[in-house]
C-alpha positions as CSV (number, residue, x, y, z in Angstrom):
1,A,0.1,0.1,-0.1
2,V,1.1,3.6,-0.8
3,A,0.0,6.3,1.5
4,R,0.1,9.6,-0.6
5,W,1.4,12.4,1.2
6,Q,-0.5,15.9,1.0
7,P,0.3,18.4,-0.1
8,T,2.4,17.0,-3.1
9,P,2.6,18.9,-6.4
10,P,1.5,16.9,-9.5
11,R,5.1,16.5,-10.6
12,V,8.7,17.5,-9.6
13,G,11.7,16.8,-11.4
14,A,15.1,17.5,-9.6
15,V,14.3,17.3,-6.0
16,D,15.3,16.7,-2.4
17,F,12.9,14.8,-0.4
18,A,13.1,14.1,3.3
19,G,11.4,13.2,6.4
20,T,11.6,11.1,9.6
21,V,9.9,7.8,10.5
22,F,9.0,6.2,13.8
23,V,7.5,2.7,14.2
24,D,5.5,2.5,17.5
25,N,5.1,-1.1,17.3
26,A,7.4,-3.8,18.6
27,Q,5.5,-6.7,17.6
28,E,5.5,-6.5,13.7
29,N,8.3,-6.6,11.4
30,D,7.1,-5.6,7.8
31,F,8.0,-2.7,5.2
32,L,8.2,0.7,5.5
33,G,9.9,3.3,3.0
34,F,9.1,6.2,0.5
35,V,8.1,6.5,-3.3
36,F,9.5,9.1,-5.7
37,S,9.2,9.9,-9.4
38,F,5.9,8.3,-9.1
39,Q,4.0,8.7,-12.7
40,S,1.3,6.0,-12.4
41,T,1.1,2.5,-10.6
42,K,3.4,1.0,-13.2
43,R,5.9,3.8,-13.3
44,F,7.8,4.8,-10.0
45,Y,10.9,4.5,-7.8
46,L,10.6,2.7,-4.4
47,A,12.7,2.8,-1.5
48,Q,11.8,0.2,1.3
49,W,13.2,-1.3,4.4
50,K,12.1,-4.4,6.5
51,R,12.7,-5.4,10.0
52,T,13.6,-9.0,9.5
53,A,13.3,-11.4,6.5
54,E,10.5,-14.0,6.1
55,L,8.8,-15.8,3.5
56,Y,5.5,-14.1,1.7
57,L,2.6,-16.0,2.9
58,N,4.9,-19.1,3.6
59,Q,5.5,-19.5,-0.2
60,P,8.6,-21.0,-1.3
61,S,11.2,-18.8,-3.0
62,T,9.5,-15.5,-1.8
63,M,12.1,-14.7,0.9
64,S,12.2,-11.1,1.6
65,K,15.3,-8.8,2.5
66,A,15.7,-7.3,5.8
67,Y,17.9,-4.4,4.4
68,W,17.4,-1.1,2.4
69,S,16.5,-1.7,-1.1
70,V,15.8,0.6,-4.0
71,L,13.4,-0.7,-6.5
72,K,11.8,0.4,-9.9
73,S,8.5,-0.6,-11.2
74,P,6.8,-2.4,-12.6
75,L,6.0,-4.5,-9.4
76,S,3.8,-7.1,-8.2
77,E,3.0,-7.6,-4.7
78,V,5.3,-10.8,-4.5
79,G,8.0,-8.7,-6.5
80,A,7.7,-5.8,-4.0
81,W,8.2,-8.5,-1.2
82,T,11.3,-10.2,-2.6
83,G,12.7,-7.1,-4.0
84,N,12.6,-8.0,-7.7
85,N,13.7,-5.1,-9.9
86,S,16.1,-3.7,-7.3
87,I,18.7,-1.1,-8.6
88,Y,20.4,-1.1,-5.3
89,D,20.7,-3.5,-2.2
90,D,22.5,-2.6,1.0
91,I,23.6,-6.2,1.4
92,T,25.5,-5.5,4.6
93,G,22.7,-3.5,6.4
94,D,20.2,-4.6,8.8
95,G,16.4,-4.2,9.6
96,W,14.9,-1.4,11.1
97,L,14.4,-1.3,15.2
98,P,11.1,-0.4,16.8
99,R,10.8,2.9,18.8
100,V,13.7,4.5,17.0
101,A,13.4,7.7,14.8
102,Y,15.1,7.3,11.3
103,S,15.5,10.4,9.4
104,W,16.0,10.1,5.5
105,V,16.8,12.0,2.4
106,V,16.7,11.3,-1.1
107,H,18.6,13.3,-3.8
108,H,17.0,12.8,-7.1
109,R,18.2,14.4,-10.4
110,P,16.4,12.8,-13.3
111,E,18.2,14.9,-15.9
112,R,21.7,13.1,-14.8
113,G,19.9,9.8,-14.1
114,H,21.4,10.2,-10.4
115,I,19.8,9.1,-7.3
116,R,21.3,9.2,-3.7
117,I,19.8,8.1,-0.6
118,V,21.2,8.9,3.0
119,V,19.3,7.4,6.3
120,R,20.3,8.2,9.9
121,N,19.3,7.6,13.3
122,V,20.0,10.0,16.0
123,S,23.6,9.2,16.4
124,H,24.8,6.8,13.5
125,L,24.7,6.8,9.6
126,I,22.5,3.7,8.6
127,L,22.7,4.0,4.9
128,D,24.4,5.9,2.1
129,T,23.7,4.6,-1.2
130,G,26.3,6.7,-3.2
131,S,25.3,7.7,-6.4
132,I,22.9,5.3,-8.1
133,S,22.7,5.6,-11.8
134,D,19.3,5.2,-13.4
135,G,17.2,7.3,-15.6
136,M,14.1,5.4,-16.4
137,Y,11.6,7.7,-14.7
138,R,12.4,11.4,-14.9
139,G,10.2,13.1,-12.3
140,G,6.5,12.7,-10.9
141,R,4.9,12.5,-7.4
142,L,6.4,11.8,-4.1
143,G,4.7,9.6,-1.4
144,L,5.0,7.1,1.6
145,F,5.0,3.6,1.7
146,S,3.9,0.7,4.2
147,F,3.5,-2.8,3.2
148,W,1.4,-4.3,6.2
149,Q,3.2,-2.2,8.8
150,A,1.3,-0.7,11.3
151,D,1.7,2.2,13.7
152,L,4.0,4.3,11.5
153,I,4.5,8.0,12.4
154,W,6.0,10.2,10.0
155,S,7.1,13.6,10.8
156,N,9.4,16.5,9.2
157,L,8.1,15.8,5.8
158,T,9.8,18.3,3.2
159,F,10.7,18.6,-0.3
160,S,12.5,21.0,-2.2
161,C,13.1,21.5,-6.0
162,A,16.6,21.3,-6.7
163,Q,18.7,23.2,-9.1
164,K,18.5,22.0,-12.9
165,F,22.0,21.4,-14.7
166,D,22.7,22.6,-18.3
167,F,24.8,20.1,-19.9
168,S,24.4,21.4,-23.4
169,L,27.6,22.3,-25.4
170,F,28.3,25.3,-27.8
171,F,30.7,25.3,-30.6
172,D,32.1,28.1,-32.3
173,G,31.7,26.9,-35.9
174,I,35.5,27.0,-36.6
175,D,37.6,24.3,-34.7
176,D,35.5,23.1,-31.4
177,Y,34.8,19.7,-31.3
178,V,34.0,16.8,-28.7
179,H,36.1,13.6,-29.0
180,L,35.1,10.3,-27.5
181,P,37.4,7.3,-27.7
182,N,34.7,5.0,-28.8
183,A,30.7,4.7,-28.3
184,T,31.0,2.3,-25.5
185,S,32.8,4.9,-23.3
186,L,29.3,6.5,-23.0
187,G,27.8,3.7,-21.0
188,L,24.6,3.9,-23.4
189,S,22.5,0.5,-22.8
190,E,19.0,1.7,-23.9
191,S,18.0,4.1,-26.7
192,F,18.9,7.8,-26.2
193,T,18.3,11.0,-28.0
194,V,20.9,13.6,-29.2
195,E,19.5,17.4,-29.8
196,V,21.3,19.9,-31.8
197,W,20.9,23.4,-33.2
198,I,22.6,24.2,-36.4
199,E,23.0,27.6,-38.1
200,P,25.2,26.8,-41.2
201,R,27.0,30.1,-42.0
202,K,27.6,29.3,-45.7
203,S,25.2,28.5,-48.3
204,D,27.9,27.3,-50.7
205,R,29.3,24.5,-48.4
206,T,31.3,21.8,-50.5
207,Q,31.8,19.6,-47.8
208,P,29.4,17.7,-45.3
209,L,29.4,19.3,-41.9
210,P,29.9,16.4,-39.6
211,V,27.4,16.6,-36.1
212,L,27.8,13.3,-34.6
213,C,30.0,10.8,-36.4
214,S,32.2,7.8,-35.3
215,P,35.7,7.0,-36.8
216,D,34.4,3.6,-38.0
217,G,31.3,5.0,-39.8
218,H,28.8,3.2,-37.9
219,I,27.3,6.6,-36.4
220,A,27.3,9.1,-39.1
221,V,24.8,12.5,-38.8
222,F,25.9,15.4,-40.9
223,V,24.6,18.3,-42.9
224,S,24.7,17.6,-46.6
225,T,26.3,20.1,-49.0
226,S,22.5,20.7,-49.8
227,G,21.5,21.8,-46.3
228,Y,19.8,18.6,-45.0
229,L,20.3,16.7,-42.0
230,T,21.3,13.1,-43.2
231,A,22.0,10.2,-41.2
């Protein structure tokens, strides 16, 4: 179950989302956490934490994780329990303790595919994920998460929209260029988009104007001598 926190804006992009959670129940051992970049029930990120590991309704091969995990949808109920689709697992961590206040903050920079989550109690650092690289979901709603866990007390909930970074490049049209040793150095595993603005200064150009080209010719995007963008 996801408890939507009000007031949350319809959508935020680059954001710092923080809060404190306290479990006023020493008998149960289920999930707590928070959701960010929520676009629909099939598109979101989920950071979750369980007190102890156990099977889902005593079904085989459904052992949960008793440490922080960061997941991305789509998730079934069993998938959320077992931590399928995880993009980060704190395998050296422990489960939460009852009647201990935990503060957390997630730094999400969708334009860079950067996620970082930090969790502390009063005296100790519990979790610092470092930079998690995933650009699947680029902004959405924020929310709180409870999976069968009762007596959760949330407080100090805040969010602030973070500065966006401009990663565009400007070339002087004379001798500026960017050289990459090979395409694999970009670390691209999925489809991507390159956007350029081009203002040819000469109408009688006798040579094609390269835009994005690889030495082996597998990638070749250029402005032809007739002024058309060609690939």
